[in-house]
LOSETI-376491 format. One line per 10 residues: their letters; for each residue x, y, z of C-alpha. Coordinates in steps of 0.05 Angstrom, whole numbers, plus 5000, padded with zeros to 4 digits. Example, Ala and Ser with C-alpha at 12.3 -4.5 7.8 and 13.67 -1.06 7.14 Angstrom:
AS	5246 4910 5156; 5273 4979 5143;
This chain:
MQSASDRQEY	6160 4881 2957; 6118 4840 3005; 6052 4875 2992; 5985 4845 3009; 5947 4820 2949; 5874 4828 2934; 5857 4759 2963; 5916 4731 3003; 5972 4758 3046; 6041 4755 3014;
PAHWEADVVL	6064 4682 3021; 6133 4693 3049; 6143 4618 3059; 6148 4611 2983; 6213 4649 2983; 6274 4604 2975; 6347 4603 2954; 6367 4549 2905; 6432 4523 2875; 6432 4523 2800;
RDGGTARIRP	6463 4472 2753; 6529 4510 2747; 6537 4518 2822; 6513 4589 2828; 6453 4609 2869; 6388 4646 2856; 6330 4669 2898; 6259 4648 2881; 6202 4690 2907; 6130 4711 2890;
ITVDDADRLV	6120 4768 2841; 6083 4827 2871; 6055 4894 2848; 6121 4927 2868; 6158 4889 2813; 6132 4926 2752; 6198 4961 2736; 6238 4897 2748; 6191 4859 2701; 6198 4910 2646;
SFYEQVSDES	6274 4912 2653; 6276 4836 2652; 6233 4832 2589; 6276 4881 2552; 6337 4835 2561; 6301 4774 2532; 6315 4759 2459; 6261 4765 2406; 6265 4689 2395; 6251 4674 2468;
KYYRFFAPYP	6193 4724 2468; 6165 4690 2406; 6169 4622 2440; 6132 4650 2501; 6075 4687 2465; 6073 4649 2398; 6080 4715 2360; 6127 4774 2356; 6120 4811 2422; 6174 4864 2427;
RLSAKDVHRF	6150 4898 2491; 6099 4890 2547; 6039 4936 2549; 6016 4969 2613; 5959 4918 2614; 6009 4861 2609; 6051 4889 2666; 5990 4896 2710; 5968 4825 2694; 6037 4795 2707;
THHDFVDRVG	6048 4832 2773; 5978 4827 2805; 5966 4758 2833; 5917 4731 2884; 5967 4676 2904; 5912 4624 2897; 5885 4620 2826; 5938 4665 2795; 6010 4659 2819; 6076 4685 2791;
LAATIGGEFI	6146 4668 2815; 6212 4701 2795; 6283 4676 2800; 6328 4734 2819; 6402 4749 2825; 6425 4815 2855; 6352 4833 2863; 6339 4831 2788; 6295 4781 2751; 6330 4727 2709;
ATVRYDRIGT	6268 4683 2698; 6194 4681 2712; 6139 4628 2716; 6064 4635 2727; 6003 4591 2731; 5930 4608 2719; 5876 4561 2746; 5829 4537 2691; 5765 4497 2687; 5748 4439 2642;
DGMPASAPAD	5731 4489 2587; 5801 4519 2590; 5775 4586 2618; 5798 4620 2683; 5767 4586 2743; 5771 4580 2819; 5771 4521 2866; 5750 4465 2864; 5779 4466 2794; 5846 4430 2800;
EAEVAFLVQD	5882 4445 2734; 5925 4505 2715; 5962 4530 2654; 6036 4543 2666; 6086 4584 2626; 6160 4604 2634; 6207 4657 2608; 6282 4654 2620; 6333 4707 2601; 6377 4681 2546;
AHQGRGVASA	6441 4695 2586; 6416 4648 2640; 6388 4592 2597; 6422 4525 2608; 6434 4538 2682; 6375 4497 2705; 6333 4558 2725; 6269 4533 2691; 6275 4464 2724; 6282 4497 2793;
LLEHIAAVAR	6223 4543 2780; 6181 4484 2758; 6194 4447 2823; 6174 4509 2863; 6112 4529 2823; 6089 4456 2827; 6096 4456 2903; 6057 4522 2906; 6002 4493 2862; 5995 4431 2904;
ERGIRRFAAE	5989 4475 2966; 5932 4513 2931; 5894 4449 2911; 5918 4444 2840; 5935 4373 2818; 5952 4380 2745; 5990 4429 2699; 5979 4440 2625; 6029 4475 2580; 6027 4494 2507;
VLPANTKMIK	6095 4498 2473; 6118 4510 2402; 6152 4448 2372; 6216 4488 2359; 6221 4506 2433; 6258 4441 2449; 6292 4468 2512; 6225 4481 2546; 6196 4415 2523; 6256 4381 2553;
VFTDAGYTQK	6244 4417 2620; 6175 4387 2624; 6190 4318 2598; 6253 4309 2641; 6217 4328 2706; 6194 4257 2719; 6119 4272 2729; 6065 4228 2698; 6051 4261 2631; 6004 4262 2571;
RSFEDGVVRL	6027 4293 2506; 5987 4315 2445; 5997 4357 2382; 5944 4403 2353; 5943 4466 2310; 6019 4468 2308; 6026 4468 2384; 6051 4414 2431; 6005 4407 2491; 6034 4375 2553;
EFDLEPTERS	5992 4354 2613; 6023 4325 2675; 6002 4307 2746; 6038 4345 2802; 6038 4289 2853; 6112 4271 2865; 6130 4203 2836; 6189 4158 2849; 6219 4182 2783; 6206 4256 2796;
LAVQYAREQR	6240 4251 2864; 6298 4213 2833; 6305 4268 2781; 6302 4322 2834; 6355 4288 2878; 6401 4278 2818; 6395 4351 2799; 6407 4371 2871; 6470 4328 2873; 6499 4357 2809;
AEARSVQRLL	6484 4428 2829; 6510 4425 2900; 6572 4385 2878; 6586 4437 2825; 6579 4493 2876; 6631 4461 2921; 6676 4446 2861; 6677 4520 2843; 6702 4535 2913; 6756 4481 2913;
MPGSLAVVGT	6782 4491 2843; 6785 4566 2831; 6824 4591 2772; 6833 4660 2804; 6834 4678 2878; 6837 4742 2919; 6856 4746 2992; 6818 4806 3020; 6849 4834 3083; 6922 4820 3068;
GRSPGGVGRS	6962 4859 3119; 7021 4903 3097; 7064 4875 3152; 7082 4802 3162; 7035 4764 3208; 6960 4769 3213; 6908 4722 3185; 6904 4749 3114; 6979 4754 3104; 6988 4683 3132;
ILGNLREAGY	6937 4654 3084; 6970 4691 3026; 7036 4660 3046; 7006 4591 3052; 6978 4597 2982; 7045 4617 2954; 7083 4563 2992; 7034 4510 2967; 7046 4530 2895; 6976 4552 2878;
TGRLHAVNRA	6969 4545 2803; 6918 4600 2790; 6921 4675 2790; 6931 4703 2860; 6914 4774 2884; 6925 4811 2949; 6872 4861 2969; 6871 4913 3025; 6837 4980 3021; 6893 5008 3066;
FPEDLRELDG	6947 4994 3013; 6982 5056 2987; 6956 5076 2919; 7025 5064 2887; 7033 4994 2916; 7033 4944 2858; 7059 4880 2890; 7062 4846 2958; 7109 4786 2965; 7109 4781 2890;
VPAYRSVRDI	7033 4779 2886; 6994 4834 2850; 6964 4881 2902; 6899 4921 2897; 6859 4967 2942; 6792 4936 2921; 6767 4873 2886; 6735 4920 2835; 6805 4941 2813; 6826 4871 2792;
DGPVDLAVVA	6830 4860 2717; 6795 4796 2697; 6750 4749 2734; 6759 4726 2807; 6730 4658 2823; 6741 4657 2898; 6754 4709 2952; 6783 4692 3020; 6756 4745 3068; 6799 4762 3128;
VPADHVPEVV	6775 4830 3149; 6738 4850 3214; 6665 4830 3214; 6642 4903 3209; 6677 4910 3142; 6654 4844 3112; 6588 4872 3081; 6629 4922 3040; 6674 4866 3015; 6614 4821 2998;
AECGEHGVQG	6585 4878 2956; 6651 4889 2919; 6657 4814 2905; 6585 4807 2883; 6590 4865 2835; 6656 4837 2806; 6624 4769 2793; 6662 4729 2846; 6633 4659 2850; 6645 4642 2923;
LVVVSAGYAE	6673 4666 2990; 6714 4634 3046; 6701 4678 3106; 6753 4667 3161; 6730 4729 3198; 6701 4717 3268; 6649 4756 3306; 6586 4721 3280; 6537 4672 3311; 6591 4643 3357;
SGPDGRERQR	6593 4710 3393; 6519 4716 3412; 6452 4743 3387; 6481 4804 3352; 6531 4761 3316; 6477 4712 3297; 6438 4768 3263; 6502 4792 3230; 6512 4721 3203; 6441 4718 3175;
ALVRHARAYG	6453 4784 3139; 6519 4758 3111; 6486 4697 3080; 6428 4737 3051; 6476 4788 3022; 6521 4736 2989; 6463 4695 2961; 6433 4758 2931; 6494 4758 2885; 6492 4683 2872;
MRIIGPNAFG	6553 4669 2916; 6562 4611 2964; 6599 4618 3031; 6646 4574 3070; 6644 4600 3141; 6643 4649 3173; 6694 4635 3227; 6725 4583 3180; 6794 4553 3183; 6796 4548 3107;
IINTSADVRL	6799 4498 3050; 6853 4456 3017; 6858 4419 2951; 6922 4379 2941; 6909 4364 2867; 6970 4380 2824; 6924 4420 2779; 6905 4468 2836; 6951 4462 2896; 6904 4504 2938;
NASLAPEMPR	6919 4519 3011; 6870 4574 3027; 6873 4559 3101; 6911 4574 3165; 6948 4508 3160; 7022 4527 3152; 7038 4464 3113; 7004 4433 3053; 6982 4361 3070; 7010 4305 3030;
PGRIGLFAQS	6968 4288 2969; 6924 4227 2979; 6856 4196 2971; 6821 4220 3035; 6769 4275 3036; 6767 4311 3103; 6712 4354 3133; 6711 4389 3200; 6669 4445 3227; 6717 4475 3278;
GAIGIALLSR	6787 4499 3263; 6816 4464 3324; 6789 4397 3302; 6813 4410 3231; 6883 4423 3256; 6882 4360 3298; 6858 4317 3239; 6909 4345 3190; 6964 4335 3241; 6944 4263 3255;
LHRRGGGVTG	6943 4247 3181; 7007 4283 3166; 7055 4257 3218; 7086 4189 3216; 7091 4180 3291; 7037 4161 3340; 7032 4090 3312; 7000 4111 3246; 7044 4103 3185; 7021 4166 3150;
VTGVSTFVSA	7022 4128 3085; 6965 4165 3053; 6944 4237 3050; 6887 4285 3035; 6852 4299 2970; 6811 4358 2995; 6798 4389 3063; 6741 4435 3084; 6734 4469 3152; 6665 4502 3150;
GNRADVSGND	6667 4542 3214; 6596 4564 3231; 6573 4530 3166; 6523 4585 3154; 6517 4564 3081; 6561 4508 3055; 6553 4448 3102; 6575 4376 3107; 6517 4357 3063; 6543 4400 3006;
VLQYWYDDPD	6614 4373 3011; 6586 4302 3014; 6551 4315 2948; 6618 4335 2918; 6657 4276 2945; 6605 4226 2921; 6631 4226 2850; 6699 4260 2861; 6749 4213 2826; 6805 4237 2871;
TDVVLMYLES	6771 4216 2936; 6765 4143 2958; 6748 4153 3032; 6710 4208 3068; 6726 4228 3140; 6679 4277 3175; 6679 4307 3244; 6609 4333 3255; 6596 4375 3317; 6524 4380 3295;
IGNPRKFTRL	6480 4356 3238; 6436 4411 3211; 6390 4367 3168; 6393 4295 3192; 6340 4271 3143; 6380 4296 3083; 6446 4274 3113; 6424 4202 3121; 6398 4202 3050; 6463 4228 3022;
ARRTAAAKPL	6504 4184 3069; 6469 4121 3045; 6483 4137 2973; 6555 4157 2986; 6569 4096 3030; 6546 4051 2974; 6604 4078 2932; 6660 4094 2982; 6671 4090 3057; 6643 4147 3100;
VVVQGTGTAP	6672 4151 3170; 6641 4200 3219; 6654 4226 3289; 6588 4255 3312; 6580 4309 3365; 6545 4290 3430; 6482 4330 3412; 6500 4399 3440; 6512 4443 3379; 6564 4497 3381;
QGHAVRATRL	6536 4567 3390; 6550 4587 3319; 6511 4530 3287; 6439 4534 3264; 6411 4465 3279; 6341 4438 3274; 6310 4416 3340; 6309 4341 3350; 6278 4299 3404; 6320 4238 3387;
PHATVSALLR	6374 4216 3436; 6446 4216 3412; 6447 4140 3411; 6386 4138 3366; 6417 4185 3315; 6480 4143 3316; 6439 4080 3302; 6405 4114 3243; 6472 4135 3215; 6497 4063 3219;
QAGVIRVDTI	6433 4041 3183; 6454 4089 3127; 6522 4056 3120; 6561 4107 3160; 6621 4081 3198; 6608 4114 3266; 6668 4124 3311; 6676 4162 3376; 6744 4197 3372; 6792 4231 3324;
TELVDAGLLL	6841 4174 3335; 6789 4122 3314; 6771 4166 3254; 6842 4168 3229; 6855 4094 3244; 6794 4072 3204; 6809 4122 3148; 6880 4098 3138; 6857 4025 3134; 6801 4040 3085;
ARQPLPAGPR	6840 4088 3041; 6883 4036 3007; 6867 3967 3035; 6811 3925 3004; 6748 3911 3043; 6747 3845 3080; 6701 3791 3053; 6682 3769 3123; 6701 3769 3197; 6753 3713 3195;
VAILGNSESL	6821 3739 3217; 6889 3707 3215; 6941 3731 3267; 7015 3720 3260; 7077 3751 3290; 7140 3744 3331; 7107 3754 3400; 7060 3702 3430; 7033 3750 3482; 7018 3805 3431;
GVLTYDQCLA	6985 3754 3387; 6941 3730 3444; 6922 3802 3461; 6902 3813 3388; 6862 3749 3389; 6824 3771 3451; 6810 3839 3420; 6782 3806 3358; 6734 3764 3399; 6712 3825 3438;
SGLRPHRPLD	6699 3862 3372; 6655 3808 3343; 6708 3781 3295; 6725 3707 3285; 6800 3701 3295; 6843 3640 3281; 6891 3618 3335; 6953 3663 3331; 7014 3637 3295; 7076 3650 3336;
LTTAASAEDF	7138 3657 3291; 7181 3668 3353; 7229 3725 3364; 7280 3691 3318; 7236 3700 3257; 7269 3730 3196; 7238 3776 3145; 7230 3715 3099; 7193 3678 3155; 7144 3737 3160;
RAALARALAD	7136 3739 3084; 7123 3664 3079; 7074 3663 3137; 7036 3723 3110; 7033 3692 3041; 7005 3627 3070; 6953 3664 3111; 6930 3706 3052; 6925 3643 3009; 6880 3609 3061;
DTCDAVVVTA	6807 3609 3038; 6784 3609 3110; 6818 3676 3123; 6788 3745 3104; 6841 3791 3135; 6909 3786 3168; 6937 3822 3228; 7013 3819 3234; 7042 3832 3303; 7115 3853 3311;
IPAIGEGSPG	7161 3871 3368; 7234 3892 3365; 7281 3833 3355; 7353 3834 3380; 7411 3793 3353; 7445 3772 3290; 7398 3753 3234; 7341 3796 3261; 7305 3832 3205; 7315 3906 3196;
DAELAEALRS	7254 3951 3193; 7260 3964 3119; 7273 3891 3104; 7212 3869 3144; 7168 3923 3112; 7189 3901 3042; 7175 3828 3059; 7104 3845 3084; 7091 3889 3024; 7113 3837 2973;
AAEAVPGKPV	7069 3783 3005; 7009 3830 3009; 7016 3850 2936; 7013 3777 2914; 6942 3771 2942; 6911 3840 2933; 6840 3822 2954; 6851 3816 3029; 6869 3871 3079; 6933 3869 3119;
LVVHVELGGL	6946 3908 3183; 7008 3912 3227; 7009 3919 3303; 7078 3943 3324; 7106 3959 3392; 7158 4015 3396; 7178 4005 3324; 7178 4075 3296; 7227 4050 3244; 7179 3997 3219;
AEALSAAAST	7122 4046 3213; 7167 4092 3173; 7192 4035 3131; 7122 4011 3115; 7107 4082 3093; 7170 4086 3052; 7156 4019 3019; 7096 4050 2985; 7085 4122 3004; 7044 4178 2976;
APQAADQAPG	7089 4228 3011; 7139 4268 2970; 7209 4240 2980; 7275 4275 2972; 7315 4215 2951; 7306 4146 2919; 7333 4107 2978; 7304 4099 3048; 7345 4080 3109; 7362 4007 3105;
GARRIRPSQQ	7362 4005 3030; 7287 4002 3016; 7271 4037 2951; 7227 4098 2958; 7171 4110 2909; 7173 4175 2870; 7111 4219 2874; 7093 4204 2802; 7088 4131 2822; 7049 4142 2885;
LPPTTPPEEP	6980 4167 2864; 6935 4111 2838; 6898 4121 2772; 6831 4155 2770; 6774 4105 2777; 6699 4110 2784; 6675 4119 2855; 6642 4051 2856; 6708 4015 2851; 6770 4022 2895;
PATGPRLIPA	6836 4033 2860; 6854 3969 2824; 6928 3982 2819; 6982 4019 2857; 7025 4001 2916; 6994 3966 2976; 6999 4015 3034; 6999 3975 3098; 6974 4014 3159; 7011 4003 3224;
YPAAERAVRA	6982 4013 3294; 7016 4020 3361; 6963 3979 3398; 6924 3917 3383; 6857 3948 3403; 6865 4004 3353; 6881 3958 3295; 6825 3910 3312; 6775 3965 3322; 6790 3993 3253;
LAEAVRYAQW	6786 3924 3222; 6720 3909 3257; 6690 3973 3229; 6715 3953 3159; 6683 3885 3167; 6615 3914 3187; 6618 3965 3131; 6635 3911 3080; 6575 3871 3103; 6531 3932 3097;
RREAAEPGKV	6557 3943 3026; 6540 3872 3006; 6470 3878 3035; 6459 3947 3004; 6474 3918 2935; 6408 3880 2942; 6362 3928 2977; 6301 3902 3013; 6229 3914 2995; 6169 3944 3030;
PEYDDIDQKG	6120 3886 3026; 6047 3893 3007; 5994 3862 3051; 5925 3846 3022; 5889 3858 3087; 5912 3930 3096; 5855 3980 3088; 5893 4044 3073; 5832 4084 3050; 5790 4062 3109;
AARLIDGLLA	5846 4083 3156; 5851 4151 3122; 5776 4163 3131; 5780 4143 3204; 5840 4189 3216; 5806 4248 3181; 5744 4238 3224; 5784 4234 3288; 5827 4295 3272; 5764 4336 3258;
RGQGLTLSTE	5753 4335 3333; 5818 4371 3349; 5889 4388 3328; 5923 4332 3365; 5897 4276 3408; 5914 4209 3439; 5863 4158 3415; 5817 4120 3460; 5826 4046 3469; 5770 4032 3420;
ATGELLGRYG	5795 4080 3367; 5866 4054 3374; 5843 3982 3364; 5801 4002 3303; 5858 4040 3269; 5910 3987 3282; 5861 3934 3259; 5858 3968 3190; 5931 3949 3183; 5924 3878 3208;
IHVRPALPAP	5949 3894 3278; 5902 3863 3329; 5904 3885 3402; 5879 3836 3454; 5820 3870 3488; 5825 3891 3561; 5759 3903 3597; 5754 3955 3653; 5741 3928 3723; 5719 3984 3769;
TPDAAADAAR	5691 3934 3819; 5705 3861 3838; 5639 3841 3807; 5656 3877 3742; 5722 3840 3741; 5687 3774 3749; 5638 3790 3693; 5696 3810 3648; 5733 3746 3662; 5672 3704 3646;
ALGYPVALKA	5664 3742 3580; 5738 3732 3562; 5747 3662 3590; 5796 3639 3642; 5855 3642 3654; 5860 3718 3657; 5907 3773 3679; 5889 3830 3725; 5928 3894 3711; 5933 3963 3741;
TAPHLRHRAD	5932 4016 3686; 5945 4078 3726; 6003 4116 3694; 6051 4103 3753; 6035 4028 3751; 6027 4014 3677; 6076 3960 3652; 6105 3954 3723; 6099 3880 3738; 6159 3889 3784;
LGGVRLDLAD	6116 3931 3831; 6061 3879 3834; 6013 3917 3790; 6002 3856 3745; 5973 3789 3768; 5978 3732 3717; 5947 3663 3706; 5885 3674 3748; 5849 3608 3736; 5781 3621 3768;
EEQLRRAYSE	5737 3673 3801; 5764 3659 3871; 5835 3675 3850; 5811 3736 3812; 5774 3765 3871; 5833 3752 3918; 5881 3786 3869; 5833 3845 3862; 5830 3854 3937; 5906 3851 3943;
LTETFGKPDE	5915 3900 3887; 5869 3953 3916; 5895 3943 3987; 5966 3953 3963; 5958 4011 3913; 5893 4046 3931; 5821 4051 3910; 5798 4023 3843; 5792 4092 3812; 5865 4104 3832;
VRPVVQAMAP	5889 4037 3806; 5844 4032 3744; 5845 3956 3740; 5829 3918 3676; 5820 3845 3660; 5852 3813 3599; 5854 3741 3573; 5921 3708 3582; 5967 3706 3521; 6013 3648 3504;
RGVDTVVRTV	6079 3652 3541; 6137 3684 3505; 6185 3743 3506; 6157 3812 3522; 6178 3865 3472; 6161 3937 3456; 6151 3971 3388; 6149 4047 3382; 6147 4100 3328; 6157 4174 3334;
IDPAAGAVLS	6159 4231 3284; 6221 4273 3296; 6220 4344 3266; 6292 4336 3241; 6301 4262 3224; 6230 4242 3205; 6193 4179 3225; 6233 4129 3267; 6214 4058 3284; 6244 4030 3349;
FGLAGAASQL	6245 3960 3378; 6270 3927 3442; 6253 3880 3498; 6202 3906 3547; 6222 3925 3617; 6291 3939 3644; 6328 3923 3580; 6297 3982 3543; 6281 4028 3601; 6343 4022 3644;
LGDMGHRLVP	6397 4000 3594; 6370 4036 3533; 6376 3972 3492; 6334 3994 3433; 6344 3987 3358; 6322 4041 3310; 6307 4046 3236; 6281 4102 3191; 6212 4093 3162; 6194 4064 3112;
VTDRDATSLV	6225 3999 3136; 6242 3945 3086; 6240 3870 3099; 6316 3871 3107; 6311 3929 3155; 6260 3892 3198; 6304 3830 3200; 6366 3870 3220; 6326 3911 3271; 6304 3850 3309;
RSIRTAPLLF	6376 3826 3313; 6408 3893 3328; 6394 3896 3403; 6443 3867 3453; 6388 3824 3484; 6368 3793 3417; 6395 3723 3437; 6334 3717 3483; 6292 3714 3420; 6333 3659 3388;
GWRGSTPVDT	6338 3605 3441; 6389 3632 3490; 6414 3580 3540; 6366 3526 3516; 6302 3567 3516; 6252 3558 3460; 6263 3606 3401; 6204 3652 3389; 6169 3670 3324; 6214 3725 3297;
PALEELLLRV	6182 3724 3227; 6116 3744 3260; 6153 3799 3298; 6185 3825 3234; 6116 3826 3200; 6089 3868 3258; 6146 3918 3250; 6132 3923 3175; 6058 3935 3187; 6071 3990 3238;
SRLVDDHPEV	6121 4022 3189; 6069 4020 3134; 6017 4053 3179; 6063 4111 3197; 6090 4119 3126; 6021 4118 3094; 5991 4166 3145; 6038 4221 3169; 5983 4244 3216; 6001 4184 3259;
VAVTLEPVVV	6056 4218 3299; 6067 4166 3353; 6052 4092 3363; 6069 4048 3423; 6056 3974 3426; 6074 3948 3496; 6079 3894 3513; 6082 3851 3450; 6089 3779 3474; 6126 3739 3421;
APRGLTVLGA	6112 3665 3430; 6142 3605 3395; 6084 3610 3348; 6054 3678 3335; 6051 3740 3378; 6001 3779 3419; 5995 3855 3426; 5971 3867 3497; 5975 3943 3500; 5974 3999 3448;
SVRLAPPPAR	5969 4074 3444; 5966 4120 3383; 5972 4195 3377; 5947 4236 3318; 5965 4307 3297; 5965 4347 3233; 6024 4321 3191; 6090 4358 3199; 6121 4389 3138; 6163 4342 3095;
DDLGPRTLPA	6217 4386 3065; 6250 4325 3033; 6189 4318 2987; 6186 4391 2969; 6227 4430 2918; 6302 4440 2925; 6321 4496 2972; 6380 4520 3013; 6369 4529 3088; 6330 4592 3101;
Y	6364 4653 3132;
């Protein structure tokens, strides 16, 4: 297949797997001379109407000349791509480079004619749209900037493919043919169209896995026990609503049923379609099962079998082969080494997992990679003990195992517009594509809360993860920038999830505290202060408080316009008249329902009964009776689930589920995360802008970069070149003149004007004022020569110290600005105070490029030492608007010119008026590939 052409080697990097509109997959690859028989077979399956639309005339069959033309390409001026499933063509596209006269041409001609042909059985699946993205990327790589296509007016489907793509277009009509011309440079609209199609396709592919109408468990043992038999039992116990089949090639030929489920020796023997297969056979037998499923038309696989990448190099190659094999049939895979999937919807009731019990239905979507973490999360959410009320449950759960195919990104695409999911909880041991994850997270977080526990940076052995040079803390900061609620433990994940699932978001950080324990109230108050909240003084109701006292106090607090949230603290009360758990829970619930716009949390100490009563007061858990202990009325399941609402809005009606926590710090931590997230939501509703600056010379900078790169593949610029390039973007570096001798230092000082600074620039002394390598405020030549002598006596000869002289800058706060290009996350802008704050304490803020004006403002304020910029302890505030402008200019430079792979400005002295850049370095290299700007693809295997 991968034959050399007459001009270019086979471009293997053009091969890609894509998800189609209906959730199935196809492989896109170049057409070669070996594809003649496939092309003929494909053409025979195309209808006469589609052939007419392609050739503008009846064209029943391809001639030998046609086959030769359509399979022989030079991969430069003539390129053909095919979409395949099961190795057979389902669609083709080709371009031919043309000149201004419309005749075949070679470079530098930059226009090409493009034409498609899609099998009728696969039309409407988005195949042509995917092929257009890929052929456009190939054309741009080969220097083609514009496509032309001629289409019959009746061929409305193909016209729509072109017009909906989002490219800049020109349309004309002549001689009964519609001629479309469009530029191939990605536009904001074309990228938006591409991302929207990606979301719909990937969401649909996950939906097919989570909502199967027919399911087969392959590897169901004949005897009780074993993985396959356990999953079959879990499906039956959950009440799976679809058609269920048990498959094992070792079944006796006369076996018809197993545990009341139809039994078969092979998937091929099943009458009717099978949407999903759960594979629980030894890894050596999985390829045979994949082939059976693919030939039967199975849409997806959940592979719980182990023995893949987690077991070493041989297993890793086995995993690659598994993915390639499944994708060849258009199937997606969860796993291998997966724990399974769950969908609690009454329409499905799917428990295709090793979890012995079906979780309670609820509004939380749950994703984990490892089975152990999945078990822990399900357990925490399910049980009522441990201080969490358990008042809400799970909508869907996915444990992806080695996530060889379906990943957290795919599931996030599904949850984005899933009407049954209000909150997303994810435990990510690794992030395979951070750039895409942050893009999806930002969009999802704008509609519903996304809470994430992120691994420490060491990926499990079974995970294929892109290399990243970013520290764990930097990745965490970038996730927070995208609206992700970052927590550190499973406990914090569940605590935040239960609060966000059914409580409204707080409008601000002001917190009222009330309860029957003064000490617990004070503890809660202190925790609020430590978490950055603004608590009111606690209201002590005393231990004699009745349920009515709690209700009245909570009602008053919720009605207070200076309060955004309420924390109720409660300890056991003893004596006559003390409220029972159910009575207190009902009192809190009734007060909270009267003011539904503010969140309420309960901190309880050794009150398991109260936690249970709060749950019973408004629970999503199935109940066996109408009455709870103490007389509180239990809500029937039909009353528990809130109505379906768009993802942008939380449920407007339904019972208020009040989460209870066993410790003040847990409740306050969850509330603080909700406050920060709510603030992010408000700011995200009015996104910032990337400002334009009239003095930026983008074209001049591009010419300079091209000239510098012509000297080598990667280089650190000289001081002169650095100053020239930064100057094109309005960033001016204060000159520093070399001083190899005392006389040269004196001459430099006279040229610059006193006072001056004398600095050692040797790598081990650079920016090390603490070692004495920097002498400031030298007012005259005598002081300069004395400082020069001390510097060389202390640190060595001038050629070892490399002294320079620089004019003094206005006093201010020393800061540092950096950018790096990370292969996984993209361009990152970082900011902090120079010296120990950033080097020793790691106090740096980070934002993804391009940075908006809002991003720049928040970046300056994000570091712990930011108060030093704003007049801490009576000092003069510095010019932070000038600092924000500098950050925006650096961001523009890196965004406009991806060849700029690293920038460091250190120190940047920010004075009360203006700032001065005293040191700068820039590194150039050929730009790294930007897969986020290319066509849609699945990760390569």
